[in-house]
PAZAPA-4460 file (N, C-alpha, C; in steps of 0.05 Angstrom, whole numbers, plus 32768, in hexadecimal, padded with zeros to 4 digits):
% residues 66
    n_x    n_y    n_z   ca_x   ca_y   ca_z    c_x    c_y    c_z   seq   type   mol
   8C27   847C   8862   8C12   8488   8852   8BFA   848F   8864     1      X     A
   8BF0   84A7   8861   8BD8   84AE   8870   8BBF   84A2   8864     2      X     A
   8BAE   8498   8875   8B95   848C   886B   8B7F   84A2   886B     3      X     A
   8B6D   84A2   8858   8B58   84B6   8857   8B45   84B2   886F     4      X     A
   8B39   84C7   8878   8B26   84C6   888E   8B0B   84CA   8882     5      X     A
   8AF8   84B8   8889   8ADD   84BA   887F   8ACB   84BC   8897     6      X     A
   8AB9   84D0   8897   8AA6   84D3   88AD   8A8A   84CD   88A1     7      X     A
   8A7C   84BC   88AF   8A61   84B4   88A6   8A4E   84BC   88BD     8      X     A
   8A38   84C8   88B5   8A25   84D2   88C9   8A0F   84BE   88D1     9      X     A
   8A10   84A6   88C5   89FC   8492   88CD   8A0A   8477   88CC    10      X     A
   89FE   8463   88D8   8A0A   8448   88D8   8A08   843C   88BC    11      X     A
   8A1E   8430   88B3   8A1E   8423   889A   8A2B   8408   889D    12      X     A
   8A25   83F7   888A   8A32   83DD   8889   8A48   83DF   8873    13      X     A
   8A61   83DE   887B   8A77   83E2   8868   8A8B   83CB   8869    14      X     A
   8A97   83C6   8853   8AAD   83B2   8851   8AC5   83C1   8846    15      X     A
   8ADD   83B9   884F   8AF6   83C5   8846   8B07   83AF   8839    16      X     A
   8B12   83B6   8822   8B23   83A4   8814   8B3E   83B1   880F    17      X     A
   8B53   83A4   8818   8B6E   83AF   8813   8B78   83A7   87F8    18      X     A
   8B7D   83BB   87E7   8B87   83B4   87CC   8BA4   83BA   87C9    19      X     A
   8BB1   83C1   87DF   8BCE   83C5   87DF   8BD6   83E2   87DD    20      X     A
   8BF0   83E6   87DC   8BFC   8401   87DB   8C0A   8407   87C0    21      X     A
   8C00   83FB   87AB   8C0C   83FD   8791   8C0B   8419   8786    22      X     A
   8C22   8422   877B   8C24   843D   876F   8C1D   843C   8751    23      X     A
   8C21   8425   8745   8C1C   8422   8728   8BFE   841C   8724    24      X     A
   8BEF   842E   8717   8BD2   842B   8715   8BCB   8411   8706    25      X     A
   8BD9   840B   86F0   8BD3   83F3   86E1   8BD7   83DA   86F2    26      X     A
   8BEC   83DA   8701   8BF1   83C3   8713   8BDB   83C1   8729    27      X     A
   8BD3   83D8   8732   8BBE   83D9   8747   8BA4   83CD   873C    28      X     A
   8B9D   83D3   8723   8B85   83C8   8716   8B87   83AA   8714    29      X     A
   8B9E   83A0   870C   8BA3   8383   870B   8B9F   8376   8726    30      X     A
   8BAB   8382   873A   8BA9   8376   8755   8B8C   8377   8760    31      X     A
   8B7E   838D   875A   8B62   8390   8762   8B51   837A   8755    32      X     A
   8B55   8376   873C   8B45   8362   872D   8B4B   8345   8737    33      X     A
   8B63   8341   8742   8B6A   8327   874D   8B5F   8323   8769    34      X     A
   8B54   8338   8775   8B49   8336   8790   8B2D   832A   878E    35      X     A
   8B2B   830F   8790   8B12   8301   878B   8AFD   8309   87A0    36      X     A
   8B05   830D   87B9   8AF2   8315   87CD   8AE5   8330   87C6    37      X     A
   8AF4   8343   87BC   8AEA   835D   87B4   8AD8   835A   879B    38      X     A
   8AE1   834B   8788   8AD1   8347   876F   8AB7   833A   8775    39      X     A
   8AB7   8325   8787   8A9E   8318   878E   8A8B   832B   879D    40      X     A
   8A96   833C   87AF   8A87   8350   87BD   8A7A   8363   87A9    41      X     A
   8A89   836D   8796   8A7E   8380   8783   8A69   8373   8771    42      X     A
   8A6D   835A   8769   8A59   834C   8759   8A3F   8349   8769    43      X     A
   8A41   8341   8782   8A2A   833E   8793   8A1B   8358   8797    44      X     A
   8A2B   836D   879D   8A1F   8387   87A2   8A11   8392   8789    45      X     A
   8A1D   838F   8772   8A11   8399   8759   89F8   8389   8751    46      X     A
   89F7   8370   8759   89DF   8360   8753   89C7   8369   8763    47      X     A
   89CC   8376   8779   89B6   837F   878B   89AD   839C   8786    48      X     A
   89B8   83A9   8772   89B1   83C5   876D   8998   83C6   875D    49      X     A
   8985   83D6   8766   896C   83DA   8758   896F   83F2   8746    50      X     A
   8966   83F1   872D   8968   8409   871B   895B   8421   8728    51      X     A
   8969   8438   8726   895E   8450   8731   8962   8454   874F    52      X     A
   896F   8440   875C   8972   8441   8779   898A   8452   8782    53      X     A
   899B   8459   8770   89B3   8468   8777   89AE   8486   8777    54      X     A
   89C4   8495   8779   89C4   84B2   8779   89D2   84BA   875F    55      X     A
   89C6   84CD   8751   89D2   84D6   8738   89EB   84E6   873D    56      X     A
   89FD   84E7   872A   8A16   84F6   872C   8A0F   8514   8730    57      X     A
   89FA   851D   8724   89F2   8539   8728   89EB   853F   8745    58      X     A
   89DC   852D   8752   89D5   8530   876E   89EE   8530   8780    59      X     A
   8A01   851F   8779   8A1A   851E   8788   8A29   8538   8785    60      X     A
   8A2B   8542   876D   8A39   855C   8768   8A2C   8573   8777    61      X     A
   8A11   8573   8777   8A03   8588   8786   8A09   8587   87A3    62      X     A
   8A09   856E   87AE   8A0F   856B   87CB   8A2C   8574   87D1    63      X     A
   8A3F   856E   87C0   8A5A   8576   87C4   8A5E   8594   87C3    64      X     A
   8A4D   85A1   87B3   8A4F   85BE   87B0   8A43   85CD   87C7    65      X     A
   8A34   85C0   87D8   8A26   85CD   87EE   8A3A   85D7   8803    66      X     A
***
């Protein structure tokens, strides 16, 4: 399987979580929810989000249309 290529123009702090190669979406959801490291990471990350700090979906769409 080919992996997607992501190019980032600035330094970022990123973490990668392997959720497997499951073809069945429902099974993939189950496996993802059982990944406690990922769930803890998402809980911690969402606890640190300040309201209004993100980018609206409209801004993302505009950027993609450029």
